[in-house]
MIDOSE-1310 file (N, C-alpha, C; in nm, 2 decimals, decimal comma, always signed):
residues 299
mhla	+0,13/+0,99/-0,81/+0,20/+0,96/-0,67/+0,10/+0,91/-0,57; +0,00/+1,02/-0,53/-0,09/+1,02/-0,46/-0,18/+0,87/-0,46; -0,21/+0,83/-0,58/-0,28/+0,72/-0,63/-0,19/+0,58/-0,55; -0,05/+0,62/-0,61/+0,04/+0,48/-0,54/+0,02/+0,47/-0,42
lllp	+0,02/+0,57/-0,34/+0,00/+0,59/-0,18/-0,13/+0,51/-0,13; -0,23/+0,54/-0,22/-0,37/+0,47/-0,16/-0,39/+0,35/-0,20; -0,29/+0,29/-0,30/-0,31/+0,14/-0,35/-0,31/+0,04/-0,27; -0,23/+0,03/-0,15/-0,23/-0,07/-0,06/-0,36/-0,06/+0,02
dfal	-0,44/+0,03/+0,08/-0,54/+0,03/+0,14/-0,66/-0,01/+0,05; -0,67/+0,03/-0,09/-0,78/+0,00/-0,18/-0,75/-0,17/-0,20; -0,61/-0,21/-0,23/-0,63/-0,36/-0,25/-0,68/-0,41/-0,14; -0,67/-0,36/-0,02/-0,74/-0,45/+0,10/-0,89/-0,45/+0,09
iaag	-0,93/-0,34/+0,04/-1,08/-0,34/-0,01/-1,13/-0,45/-0,07; -1,04/-0,45/-0,19/-1,07/-0,53/-0,32/-1,04/-0,72/-0,26; -0,94/-0,71/-0,19/-0,92/-0,83/-0,15/-1,06/-0,89/-0,05; -1,09/-0,79/+0,06/-1,23/-0,82/+0,12/-1,33/-0,88/+0,01
ylic	-1,36/-0,80/-0,11/-1,44/-0,84/-0,16/-1,45/-0,96/-0,23; -1,32/-0,98/-0,29/-1,29/-1,12/-0,35/-1,31/-1,25/-0,26; -1,27/-1,22/-0,12/-1,28/-1,34/-0,04/-1,42/-1,35/+0,01; -1,48/-1,23/+0,03/-1,62/-1,28/+0,04/-1,72/-1,31/-0,06
qhta	-1,67/-1,30/-0,19/-1,77/-1,35/-0,30/-1,73/-1,49/-0,35; -1,59/-1,53/-0,32/-1,53/-1,65/-0,41/-1,49/-1,75/-0,30; -1,50/-1,74/-0,18/-1,45/-1,86/-0,08/-1,53/-1,86/+0,04; -1,55/-1,97/+0,11/-1,63/-1,98/+0,23/-1,64/-1,88/+0,33
lnrp	-1,56/-1,78/+0,37/-1,56/-1,62/+0,43/-1,65/-1,55/+0,37; -1,78/-1,59/+0,39/-1,93/-1,52/+0,32/-1,95/-1,41/+0,41; -2,06/-1,35/+0,36/-2,13/-1,25/+0,43/-2,16/-1,26/+0,60; -2,19/-1,38/+0,66/-2,20/-1,40/+0,79/-2,08/-1,36/+0,88
vwea	-1,95/-1,41/+0,84/-1,81/-1,42/+0,89/-1,79/-1,24/+0,85; -1,81/-1,20/+0,78/-1,79/-1,03/+0,77/-1,89/-0,96/+0,85; -2,02/-1,00/+0,88/-2,09/-0,93/+0,98/-2,06/-0,93/+1,09; -2,00/-1,06/+1,11/-1,91/-1,08/+1,27/-1,79/-0,99/+1,27
aerl	-1,74/-0,99/+1,20/-1,63/-0,91/+1,17/-1,61/-0,74/+1,19; -1,74/-0,73/+1,10/-1,78/-0,55/+1,16/-1,82/-0,54/+1,26; -1,90/-0,62/+1,33/-1,95/-0,60/+1,48/-1,80/-0,59/+1,54; -1,70/-0,68/+1,53/-1,61/-0,67/+1,60/-1,52/-0,56/+1,62
vyyl	-1,51/-0,49/+1,49/-1,42/-0,34/+1,45/-1,52/-0,25/+1,52; -1,65/-0,26/+1,52/-1,74/-0,11/+1,53/-1,72/-0,11/+1,67; -1,75/-0,26/+1,76/-1,76/-0,24/+1,91/-1,65/-0,26/+1,98; -1,51/-0,30/+1,90/-1,41/-0,32/+2,00/-1,29/-0,25/+1,93
lfpv	-1,25/-0,29/+1,81/-1,14/-0,24/+1,75/-1,10/-0,12/+1,73; -1,22/-0,08/+1,66/-1,21/+0,07/+1,64/-1,20/+0,18/+1,75; -1,32/+0,16/+1,84/-1,29/+0,26/+1,97/-1,16/+0,23/+2,05; -1,10/+0,11/+2,06/-0,97/+0,10/+2,11/-0,85/+0,18/+2,03
llfg	-0,91/+0,15/+1,90/-0,78/+0,23/+1,80/-0,81/+0,41/+1,83; -0,93/+0,44/+1,83/-0,97/+0,57/+1,86/-0,91/+0,63/+1,99; -0,93/+0,57/+2,11/-0,88/+0,60/+2,24/-0,72/+0,61/+2,21; -0,64/+0,50/+2,16/-0,51/+0,50/+2,18/-0,43/+0,61/+2,11
vivr	-0,51/+0,62/+1,97/-0,44/+0,73/+1,92/-0,45/+0,87/+1,98; -0,58/+0,88/+2,02/-0,61/+1,06/+2,06/-0,50/+1,05/+2,21; -0,49/+0,94/+2,29/-0,43/+0,97/+2,43/-0,28/+0,97/+2,38; -0,26/+0,88/+2,26/-0,08/+0,90/+2,25/-0,04/+1,05/+2,16
nplq	-0,14/+1,13/+2,14/-0,11/+1,23/+2,05/-0,13/+1,36/+2,14; -0,04/+1,41/+2,23/-0,10/+1,55/+2,27/-0,16/+1,67/+2,23; -0,25/+1,69/+2,26/-0,35/+1,80/+2,22/-0,30/+1,96/+2,25; -0,28/+2,07/+2,17/-0,24/+2,17/+2,22/-0,38/+2,27/+2,17
ptam	-0,46/+2,28/+2,25/-0,58/+2,34/+2,22/-0,57/+2,49/+2,14; -0,44/+2,59/+2,18/-0,46/+2,70/+2,13/-0,40/+2,68/+1,99; -0,32/+2,58/+2,02/-0,24/+2,57/+1,84/-0,32/+2,49/+1,73; -0,43/+2,41/+1,81/-0,48/+2,36/+1,72/-0,63/+2,40/+1,67
vsls	-0,67/+2,51/+1,72/-0,80/+2,54/+1,70/-0,85/+2,57/+1,57; -0,75/+2,62/+1,49/-0,78/+2,65/+1,35/-0,79/+2,52/+1,26; -0,72/+2,41/+1,28/-0,74/+2,26/+1,24/-0,86/+2,22/+1,27; -0,90/+2,23/+1,41/-1,03/+2,18/+1,46/-1,15/+2,27/+1,39
asgl	-1,12/+2,38/+1,37/-1,24/+2,46/+1,32/-1,26/+2,46/+1,21; -1,16/+2,40/+1,11/-1,15/+2,36/+0,96/-1,23/+2,23/+0,95; -1,19/+2,13/+1,03/-1,29/+2,01/+1,00/-1,40/+2,02/+1,06; -1,43/+2,09/+1,16/-1,58/+2,09/+1,19/-1,66/+2,19/+1,09
avvg	-1,62/+2,26/+1,01/-1,68/+2,35/+0,91/-1,71/+2,27/+0,79; -1,61/+2,16/+0,77/-1,65/+2,05/+0,65/-1,74/+1,97/+0,68; -1,74/+1,90/+0,82/-1,86/+1,82/+0,85/-1,99/+1,90/+0,88; -1,97/+2,01/+0,94/-2,10/+2,10/+0,98/-2,18/+2,11/+0,84
tgvv	-2,08/+2,14/+0,73/-2,16/+2,20/+0,59/-2,24/+2,06/+0,55; -2,17/+1,94/+0,56/-2,22/+1,83/+0,50/-2,32/+1,81/+0,59; -2,34/+1,81/+0,71/-2,48/+1,78/+0,79/-2,59/+1,87/+0,76; -2,58/+2,02/+0,74/-2,66/+2,08/+0,70/-2,72/+2,08/+0,56
laya	-2,62/+2,04/+0,46/-2,67/+1,96/+0,31/-2,75/+1,87/+0,35; -2,70/+1,79/+0,41/-2,75/+1,65/+0,40/-2,91/+1,64/+0,47; -2,92/+1,72/+0,59/-3,02/+1,75/+0,63/-3,14/+1,80/+0,54; -3,09/+1,94/+0,48/-3,16/+1,99/+0,38/-3,22/+1,91/+0,27
lrav	-3,16/+1,81/+0,26/-3,23/+1,71/+0,12/-3,37/+1,66/+0,18; -3,40/+1,66/+0,30/-3,55/+1,60/+0,36/-3,67/+1,70/+0,30; -3,63/+1,83/+0,25/-3,71/+1,91/+0,26/-3,78/+1,89/+0,10; -3,66/+1,80/+0,02/-3,68/+1,83/-0,13/-3,82/+1,73/-0,18
pgvd	-3,89/+1,75/-0,24/-4,00/+1,69/-0,26/-3,99/+1,56/-0,31; -4,08/+1,47/-0,30/-4,07/+1,34/-0,31/-3,93/+1,26/-0,26; -3,87/+1,30/-0,15/-3,75/+1,25/-0,10/-3,80/+1,12/+0,00; -3,79/+0,99/+0,02/-3,83/+0,88/+0,07/-3,78/+0,91/+0,22
arah	-3,86/+0,91/+0,30/-3,84/+0,95/+0,47/-3,74/+0,87/+0,49; -3,77/+0,72/+0,52/-3,69/+0,60/+0,54/-3,55/+0,62/+0,49; -3,54/+0,63/+0,34/-3,39/+0,62/+0,31/-3,29/+0,75/+0,31; -3,38/+0,88/+0,34/-3,33/+0,96/+0,38/-3,27/+0,96/+0,54
asga	-3,36/+0,92/+0,62/-3,30/+0,91/+0,76/-3,19/+0,81/+0,77; -3,18/+0,70/+0,70/-3,09/+0,59/+0,66/-2,97/+0,67/+0,62; -2,97/+0,75/+0,49/-2,86/+0,76/+0,43/-2,79/+0,89/+0,44; -2,88/+0,99/+0,50/-2,80/+1,12/+0,52/-2,70/+1,13/+0,58
qtaf	-2,63/+1,00/+0,67/-2,52/+1,01/+0,75/-2,39/+1,00/+0,66; -2,42/+0,92/+0,54/-2,31/+0,91/+0,44/-2,26/+1,01/+0,36; -2,35/+1,14/+0,39/-2,33/+1,25/+0,31/-2,18/+1,34/+0,40; -2,19/+1,28/+0,52/-2,09/+1,41/+0,62/-2,01/+1,29/+0,71
rfns	-2,04/+1,16/+0,72/-1,93/+1,09/+0,77/-1,81/+1,03/+0,72; -1,71/+1,01/+0,76/-1,60/+0,99/+0,71/-1,55/+0,83/+0,75; -1,47/+0,76/+0,67/-1,40/+0,65/+0,70/-1,27/+0,65/+0,75; -1,26/+0,66/+0,90/-1,15/+0,67/+0,97/-1,04/+0,54/+0,94
yvgl	-1,08/+0,44/+0,92/-0,99/+0,32/+0,87/-0,91/+0,36/+0,77; -0,98/+0,42/+0,65/-0,93/+0,49/+0,56/-0,79/+0,60/+0,61; -0,86/+0,70/+0,67/-0,80/+0,82/+0,71/-0,65/+0,81/+0,74; -0,68/+0,73/+0,86/-0,57/+0,68/+0,96/-0,47/+0,56/+0,90
alae	-0,50/+0,50/+0,80/-0,41/+0,41/+0,74/-0,34/+0,52/+0,63; -0,36/+0,60/+0,59/-0,33/+0,71/+0,47/-0,22/+0,81/+0,53; -0,26/+0,85/+0,65/-0,20/+0,96/+0,69/-0,05/+0,94/+0,72; -0,02/+0,84/+0,77/+0,16/+0,79/+0,78/+0,22/+0,83/+0,66
rlgg	+0,18/+0,76/+0,54/+0,24/+0,75/+0,42/+0,23/+0,89/+0,35; +0,10/+0,97/+0,36/+0,11/+1,12/+0,31/+0,18/+1,22/+0,38; +0,19/+1,21/+0,51/+0,29/+1,31/+0,60/+0,35/+1,27/+0,70; +0,35/+1,13/+0,74/+0,43/+1,09/+0,85/+0,36/+1,10/+0,97
apav	+0,43/+1,14/+1,10/+0,36/+1,13/+1,23/+0,31/+1,27/+1,22; +0,34/+1,37/+1,18/+0,24/+1,51/+1,19/+0,12/+1,48/+1,13; +0,11/+1,43/+1,03/-0,02/+1,39/+0,98/-0,11/+1,29/+1,04; -0,02/+1,20/+1,09/-0,12/+1,10/+1,19/-0,18/+1,18/+1,28
aaia	-0,12/+1,29/+1,35/-0,16/+1,34/+1,49/-0,27/+1,44/+1,42; -0,27/+1,53/+1,32/-0,34/+1,60/+1,26/-0,48/+1,53/+1,22; -0,45/+1,41/+1,15/-0,59/+1,33/+1,13/-0,65/+1,29/+1,24; -0,56/+1,24/+1,38/-0,64/+1,20/+1,48/-0,75/+1,31/+1,54
llvs	-0,63/+1,43/+1,54/-0,73/+1,54/+1,61/-0,87/+1,57/+1,53; -0,84/+1,58/+1,39/-0,99/+1,59/+1,32/-1,10/+1,48/+1,36; -1,04/+1,35/+1,36/-1,11/+1,22/+1,41/-1,18/+1,24/+1,53; -1,11/+1,31/+1,64/-1,13/+1,32/+1,77/-1,25/+1,43/+1,80
vcvp	-1,23/+1,53/+1,71/-1,33/+1,64/+1,72/-1,45/+1,63/+1,65; -1,44/+1,55/+1,55/-1,56/+1,58/+1,42/-1,65/+1,41/+1,46; -1,57/+1,33/+1,52/-1,66/+1,17/+1,55/-1,80/+1,23/+1,61; -1,78/+1,28/+1,76/-1,90/+1,30/+1,81/-1,99/+1,39/+1,73
lcnv	-1,96/+1,50/+1,69/-2,03/+1,55/+1,61/-2,13/+1,44/+1,45; -2,06/+1,38/+1,40/-2,11/+1,29/+1,31/-2,20/+1,20/+1,37; -2,15/+1,14/+1,46/-2,25/+1,04/+1,52/-2,37/+1,08/+1,58; -2,36/+1,21/+1,64/-2,48/+1,25/+1,68/-2,59/+1,31/+1,59
aavw	-2,52/+1,35/+1,47/-2,58/+1,37/+1,36/-2,64/+1,27/+1,27; -2,59/+1,16/+1,29/-2,62/+1,04/+1,21/-2,72/+0,97/+1,28; -2,71/+0,96/+1,42/-2,82/+0,89/+1,53/-2,95/+0,98/+1,50; -2,94/+1,12/+1,52/-3,06/+1,20/+1,50/-3,20/+1,15/+1,41
plar	-3,15/+1,15/+1,27/-3,30/+1,11/+1,19/-3,31/+0,97/+1,21; -3,23/+0,89/+1,24/-3,25/+0,73/+1,24/-3,34/+0,71/+1,38; -3,29/+0,79/+1,50/-3,35/+0,74/+1,62/-3,52/+0,82/+1,60; -3,51/+0,96/+1,55/-3,64/+1,00/+1,54/-3,73/+0,93/+1,44
hggh	-3,68/+0,87/+1,32/-3,78/+0,81/+1,23/-3,80/+0,66/+1,27; -3,73/+0,57/+1,35/-3,75/+0,47/+1,41/-3,80/+0,46/+1,54; -3,82/+0,58/+1,59/-3,88/+0,60/+1,73/-3,80/+0,55/+1,86; -3,67/+0,53/+1,83/-3,56/+0,49/+1,95/-3,52/+0,65/+2,02
gylr	-3,48/+0,60/+2,15/-3,44/+0,69/+2,25/-3,32/+0,76/+2,19; -3,33/+0,89/+2,16/-3,21/+0,93/+2,12/-3,10/+0,94/+2,20; -3,10/+1,02/+2,32/-2,99/+1,03/+2,42/-2,94/+0,88/+2,44; -3,04/+0,79/+2,47/-2,96/+0,66/+2,48/-2,87/+0,62/+2,41
elar	-2,91/+0,60/+2,26/-2,85/+0,55/+2,15/-2,71/+0,65/+2,14; -2,73/+0,79/+2,18/-2,59/+0,86/+2,18/-2,50/+0,77/+2,28; -2,55/+0,76/+2,41/-2,49/+0,73/+2,52/-2,41/+0,58/+2,52; -2,47/+0,51/+2,42/-2,43/+0,36/+2,40/-2,32/+0,35/+2,28
npli	-2,33/+0,49/+2,21/-2,27/+0,45/+2,09/-2,10/+0,43/+2,12; -2,04/+0,33/+2,06/-1,87/+0,30/+2,11/-1,78/+0,42/+2,07; -1,80/+0,46/+1,95/-1,76/+0,55/+1,89/-1,71/+0,69/+1,98; -1,85/+0,75/+1,99/-1,88/+0,85/+2,11/-1,80/+0,82/+2,22
latl	-1,82/+0,73/+2,28/-1,76/+0,68/+2,43/-1,62/+0,69/+2,41; -1,58/+0,61/+2,32/-1,41/+0,61/+2,30/-1,34/+0,73/+2,30; -1,40/+0,81/+2,20/-1,35/+0,94/+2,16/-1,36/+1,03/+2,31; -1,47/+1,08/+2,35/-1,48/+1,12/+2,49/-1,37/+1,08/+2,57
agla	-1,38/+0,97/+2,61/-1,26/+0,90/+2,70/-1,11/+0,91/+2,65; -1,09/+0,92/+2,53/-0,97/+1,00/+2,46/-0,94/+1,10/+2,53; -1,02/+1,20/+2,48/-1,00/+1,33/+2,48/-0,98/+1,35/+2,65; -1,06/+1,30/+2,71/-1,04/+1,33/+2,85/-0,92/+1,28/+2,93
gnll	-0,89/+1,16/+2,87/-0,74/+1,13/+2,91/-0,63/+1,22/+2,86; -0,63/+1,25/+2,76/-0,53/+1,34/+2,67/-0,54/+1,47/+2,75; -0,64/+1,54/+2,79/-0,66/+1,68/+2,82/-0,59/+1,68/+3,00; -0,62/+1,55/+3,03/-0,57/+1,53/+3,20/-0,45/+1,49/+3,20
glrl	-0,34/+1,45/+3,09/-0,21/+1,42/+3,08/-0,24/+1,27/+3,12; -0,29/+1,20/+3,08/-0,30/+1,06/+3,09/-0,18/+0,96/+3,03; -0,09/+0,91/+3,09/+0,03/+0,83/+3,02/-0,01/+0,68/+3,08; -0,03/+0,59/+2,98/-0,05/+0,46/+3,00/+0,08/+0,38/+3,01
pevl	+0,05/+0,28/+3,10/+0,18/+0,19/+3,13/+0,21/+0,12/+3,02; +0,36/+0,10/+2,99/+0,37/+0,05/+2,86/+0,34/-0,06/+2,81; +0,29/-0,13/+2,92/+0,23/-0,28/+2,89/+0,09/-0,26/+2,83; +0,02/-0,18/+2,90/-0,14/-0,18/+2,87/-0,13/-0,07/+2,75
gttl	-0,02/+0,02/+2,72/-0,03/+0,12/+2,59/+0,01/+0,01/+2,47; +0,11/-0,08/+2,48/+0,14/-0,18/+2,39/+0,04/-0,28/+2,33; -0,05/-0,32/+2,45/-0,16/-0,39/+2,41/-0,26/-0,34/+2,33; -0,31/-0,20/+2,41/-0,41/-0,16/+2,33/-0,37/-0,09/+2,21
hrig	-0,23/-0,08/+2,14/-0,20/-0,01/+2,01/-0,21/-0,16/+1,93; -0,19/-0,29/+1,98/-0,20/-0,39/+1,88/-0,32/-0,44/+1,86; -0,42/-0,43/+1,95/-0,57/-0,42/+1,95/-0,62/-0,31/+1,84; -0,58/-0,22/+1,84/-0,63/-0,10/+1,75/-0,59/-0,12/+1,61
aaal	-0,43/-0,16/+1,58/-0,37/-0,17/+1,49/-0,46/-0,26/+1,41; -0,50/-0,41/+1,46/-0,61/-0,47/+1,39/-0,73/-0,40/+1,32; -0,80/-0,30/+1,35/-0,91/-0,26/+1,33/-0,87/-0,19/+1,18; -0,75/-0,15/+1,14/-0,73/-0,06/+1,01/-0,72/-0,20/+0,87
plgl	-0,65/-0,30/+0,88/-0,67/-0,39/+0,79/-0,80/-0,48/+0,76; -0,85/-0,50/+0,91/-0,96/-0,60/+0,88/-1,08/-0,49/+0,85; -1,07/-0,36/+0,90/-1,20/-0,27/+0,86/-1,18/-0,23/+0,72; -1,07/-0,22/+0,67/-1,07/-0,22/+0,53/-1,13/-0,34/+0,46
mavg	-1,09/-0,45/+0,49/-1,12/-0,56/+0,42/-1,29/-0,60/+0,45; -1,34/-0,54/+0,55/-1,48/-0,54/+0,59/-1,56/-0,45/+0,48; -1,49/-0,35/+0,49/-1,57/-0,24/+0,37/-1,57/-0,33/+0,24; -1,45/-0,36/+0,19/-1,47/-0,46/+0,09/-1,59/-0,56/+0,06
aglr	-1,59/-0,63/+0,17/-1,66/-0,74/+0,16/-1,79/-0,69/+0,15; -1,85/-0,59/+0,20/-2,00/-0,52/+0,22/-2,04/-0,44/+0,12; -1,96/-0,43/+0,01/-1,98/-0,38/-0,11/-2,10/-0,43/-0,21; -2,22/-0,36/-0,20/-2,34/-0,41/-0,25/-2,38/-0,27/-0,33
lgal	-2,46/-0,27/-0,46/-2,51/-0,18/-0,52/-2,66/-0,14/-0,54; -2,72/-0,27/-0,56/-2,85/-0,31/-0,60/-2,97/-0,21/-0,55; -2,95/-0,17/-0,40/-3,07/-0,09/-0,32/-3,07/+0,03/-0,35; -2,98/+0,08/-0,43/-2,98/+0,24/-0,45/-3,07/+0,27/-0,54
rdap	-3,11/+0,17/-0,64/-3,23/+0,18/-0,73/-3,37/+0,23/-0,64; -3,36/+0,21/-0,49/-3,47/+0,27/-0,43/-3,49/+0,42/-0,43; -3,38/+0,48/-0,44/-3,38/+0,63/-0,44/-3,26/+0,67/-0,47; -3,25/+0,65/-0,62/-3,14/+0,72/-0,67/-3,08/+0,85/-0,69
rlaa	-3,21/+0,93/-0,69/-3,15/+1,10/-0,70/-3,11/+1,15/-0,56; -3,18/+1,07/-0,46/-3,14/+1,09/-0,31/-2,98/+1,04/-0,32; -2,93/+0,92/-0,38/-2,81/+0,90/-0,36/-2,71/+0,97/-0,45; -2,76/+1,01/-0,53/-2,67/+1,13/-0,64/-2,62/+1,23/-0,55
allg	-2,72/+1,27/-0,49/-2,73/+1,41/-0,41/-2,63/+1,41/-0,29; -2,66/+1,27/-0,19/-2,58/+1,26/-0,10/-2,46/+1,21/-0,13; -2,39/+1,15/-0,25/-2,25/+1,12/-0,28/-2,20/+1,25/-0,35; -2,27/+1,31/-0,39/-2,21/+1,46/-0,45/-2,17/+1,55/-0,34
irhl	-2,24/+1,56/-0,22/-2,19/+1,63/-0,10/-2,07/+1,56/-0,05; -2,08/+1,44/-0,04/-1,94/+1,38/-0,01/-1,82/+1,40/-0,09; -1,83/+1,39/-0,19/-1,72/+1,35/-0,30/-1,69/+1,49/-0,36; -1,80/+1,59/-0,36/-1,76/+1,70/-0,45/-1,76/+1,85/-0,38
vlpa	-1,87/+1,85/-0,30/-1,90/+1,97/-0,24/-1,78/+1,99/-0,12; -1,79/+1,86/-0,01/-1,68/+1,88/+0,08/-1,55/+1,89/+0,06; -1,50/+1,80/-0,05/-1,36/+1,84/-0,10/-1,34/+1,99/-0,15; -1,43/+2,05/-0,21/-1,41/+2,18/-0,28/-1,40/+2,28/-0,16
lalv	-1,50/+2,24/-0,04/-1,49/+2,35/+0,05/-1,37/+2,35/+0,12; -1,33/+2,22/+0,12/-1,20/+2,20/+0,20/-1,05/+2,28/+0,13; -1,06/+2,28/+0,01/-0,97/+2,36/-0,08/-0,97/+2,50/-0,03; -1,12/+2,54/-0,03/-1,11/+2,71/+0,00/-1,09/+2,74/+0,12
ivtl	-1,11/+2,63/+0,22/-1,09/+2,66/+0,39/-0,92/+2,69/+0,38; -0,85/+2,62/+0,33/-0,69/+2,58/+0,34/-0,66/+2,71/+0,28; -0,71/+2,76/+0,16/-0,66/+2,87/+0,10/-0,68/+2,98/+0,16; -0,77/+3,00/+0,28/-0,82/+3,14/+0,38/-0,76/+3,13/+0,50
vdlp	-0,73/+3,00/+0,55/-0,72/+3,00/+0,68/-0,57/+2,95/+0,68; -0,47/+3,05/+0,76/-0,32/+3,01/+0,80/-0,28/+2,89/+0,84; -0,28/+2,76/+0,80/-0,26/+2,63/+0,83/-0,11/+2,60/+0,79; -0,04/+2,52/+0,86/+0,09/+2,45/+0,80/+0,06/+2,37/+0,73
pvqq	+0,17/+2,34/+0,62/+0,14/+2,25/+0,51/+0,06/+2,10/+0,52; +0,14/+2,04/+0,65/+0,07/+1,91/+0,67/-0,06/+1,90/+0,70; -0,11/+2,03/+0,77/-0,22/+2,07/+0,83/-0,33/+2,07/+0,70; -0,29/+2,15/+0,63/-0,35/+2,19/+0,48/-0,41/+2,03/+0,44
lavv	-0,31/+1,95/+0,40/-0,27/+1,82/+0,36/-0,38/+1,73/+0,42; -0,39/+1,73/+0,57/-0,50/+1,65/+0,65/-0,62/+1,68/+0,64; -0,67/+1,83/+0,63/-0,80/+1,91/+0,60/-0,86/+1,83/+0,46; -0,77/+1,82/+0,37/-0,84/+1,81/+0,24/-0,83/+1,67/+0,23
afaa	-0,74/+1,58/+0,28/-0,75/+1,42/+0,25/-0,88/+1,42/+0,33; -0,88/+1,43/+0,46/-1,00/+1,40/+0,56/-1,14/+1,45/+0,49; -1,17/+1,56/+0,42/-1,24/+1,61/+0,34/-1,30/+1,53/+0,26; -1,21/+1,45/+0,15/-1,23/+1,36/+0,03/-1,23/+1,23/+0,08
lpta	-1,24/+1,19/+0,20/-1,23/+1,05/+0,25/-1,38/+0,99/+0,23; -1,38/+0,86/+0,16/-1,50/+0,78/+0,15/-1,59/+0,77/+0,27; -1,71/+0,73/+0,29/-1,82/+0,78/+0,39/-1,78/+0,63/+0,50; -1,81/+0,63/+0,60/-1,79/+0,53/+0,69/-1,88/+0,42/+0,68
ssay	-1,77/+0,30/+0,69/-1,87/+0,18/+0,66/-1,94/+0,13/+0,78; -1,91/+0,20/+0,89/-2,01/+0,14/+0,99/-2,16/+0,24/+1,01; -2,16/+0,32/+0,90/-2,29/+0,38/+0,85/-2,38/+0,26/+0,82; -2,35/+0,15/+0,77/-2,43/+0,06/+0,74/-2,48/-0,04/+0,87
vlaa	-2,40/-0,05/+0,95/-2,41/-0,13/+1,10/-2,51/-0,02/+1,19; -2,47/+0,11/+1,18/-2,58/+0,20/+1,25/-2,71/+0,19/+1,20; -2,73/+0,18/+1,05/-2,88/+0,17/+0,99/-2,94/+0,03/+1,03; -2,88/-0,08/+1,04/-2,91/-0,21/+1,05/-2,96/-0,21/+1,18
rlgg	-2,88/-0,14/+1,29/-2,92/-0,17/+1,43/-3,03/-0,08/+1,50; -3,06/+0,03/+1,41/-3,17/+0,13/+1,45/-3,28/+0,10/+1,34; -3,28/+0,00/+1,27/-3,38/-0,05/+1,18/-3,43/+0,03/+1,07; -3,29/+0,11/+1,03/-3,31/+0,20/+0,92/-3,33/+0,10/+0,76
hasy	-3,29/+0,14/+0,67/-3,29/+0,09/+0,53/-3,15/+0,07/+0,51; -3,10/-0,03/+0,59/-2,96/-0,09/+0,57/-2,91/-0,13/+0,43; -2,98/-0,20/+0,35/-2,94/-0,23/+0,22/-2,90/-0,11/+0,14; -2,99/-0,01/+0,15/-2,96/+0,10/+0,08/-2,84/+0,17/+0,14
vagl	-2,82/+0,21/+0,28/-2,70/+0,27/+0,30/-2,56/+0,16/+0,27; -2,57/+0,03/+0,25/-2,47/-0,03/+0,21/-2,43/-0,02/+0,07; -2,52/+0,03/-0,02/-2,50/+0,04/-0,15/-2,45/+0,18/-0,16; -2,49/+0,28/-0,06/-2,42/+0,41/-0,06/-2,28/+0,42/-0,02
vsvs	-2,24/+0,35/+0,10/-2,11/+0,31/+0,12/-2,01/+0,26/+0,03; -2,09/+0,17/-0,03/-1,99/+0,07/-0,15/-1,95/+0,19/-0,27; -2,06/+0,27/-0,33/-2,02/+0,37/-0,45/-1,94/+0,47/-0,36; -1,93/+0,51/-0,23/-1,84/+0,59/-0,19/-1,70/+0,56/-0,19
tllg	-1,70/+0,40/-0,14/-1,56/+0,37/-0,13/-1,50/+0,36/-0,28; -1,59/+0,35/-0,37/-1,50/+0,34/-0,53/-1,49/+0,48/-0,56; -1,57/+0,57/-0,52/-1,54/+0,72/-0,55/-1,44/+0,76/-0,46; -1,41/+0,70/-0,36/-1,28/+0,80/-0,30/-1,17/+0,73/-0,34
mvsi	-1,15/+0,61/-0,42/-1,03/+0,61/-0,51/-0,96/+0,72/-0,64; -1,11/+0,79/-0,65/-1,07/+0,90/-0,73/-1,08/+1,02/-0,66; -1,18/+1,06/-0,58/-1,18/+1,18/-0,51/-1,05/+1,23/-0,43; -0,99/+1,13/-0,34/-0,89/+1,15/-0,27/-0,75/+1,20/-0,34
plal	-0,71/+1,12/-0,45/-0,60/+1,17/-0,55/-0,61/+1,27/-0,63; -0,77/+1,32/-0,65/-0,80/+1,45/-0,71/-0,78/+1,56/-0,58; -0,82/+1,55/-0,51/-0,83/+1,65/-0,41/-0,71/+1,69/-0,38; -0,61/+1,59/-0,35/-0,46/+1,62/-0,30/-0,41/+1,69/-0,43
talh	-0,41/+1,65/-0,53/-0,36/+1,70/-0,65/-0,40/+1,86/-0,68; -0,53/+1,87/-0,65/-0,55/+2,04/-0,67/-0,50/+2,12/-0,55; -0,49/+2,04/-0,44/-0,40/+2,12/-0,34/-0,27/+2,13/-0,38; -0,21/+2,04/-0,44/-0,06/+2,08/-0,50/-0,07/+2,19/-0,57
wlg	-0,16/+2,20/-0,68/-0,15/+2,28/-0,77/-0,19/+2,41/-0,73; -0,28/+2,42/-0,61/-0,31/+2,54/-0,51/-0,18/+2,60/-0,45; -0,10/+2,51/-0,42/+0,05/+2,50/-0,36/+0,11/+2,62/-0,35
């Protein structure tokens, strides 16, 4: 059942891969598309989703805390791998983000089919509270390793800026005029299919040979540890069923495709991150249905 719900989005990923590999719409086209999604379409989507779904801080504390616990655990475990003897510093600085970042394109695309509008609102809240932490934690090792200004990179990150703007607008009760709201919605709606196809177009595996054990550890955190932790959390915390669904699906998502863009822009090992994103995307086709099935068994 859950696999059938996921198939349309994974079909878009497969379509992006096939188009990139077998038509004139090759990598240069998709690299431009990735930048368009990262710098414009996805920030607009994040801003619009957060502003349109009113947040009730007191009622959503448990949901937010659950998401932050999942992401925070991923950050701690990913950073801890740096202390393991023999770990390549550049590969770790570039790839650590893939253990705790999540593909919001996939998450938001799935939410409505999994639980309707309440699931969309729950995923939107998780995105809004966890994107800043993820981006801060992703930029830190890359900026430190590459000698970039850490605070400057954070201040220029489009996802952080869009999330903070959306949260501010939401908490201030901002209501966009219909024409502007519709325009932003249509711009943001383009982010999901184009983003998913760009993920497929970027599938590459070869560079993982540079640090295979590190790759296995990072992907193990992303697709085994974090979904298992989410299942424990939802059994201990009194969350409504739709929020339980959102937390578990959120924890099992593949890593963010924009991780590659960030690594490339900050001078990291971009091809290694592309390999991690590729394998994580493929693993997500298994980890999401398995995690949701486990939730159903626990239910």
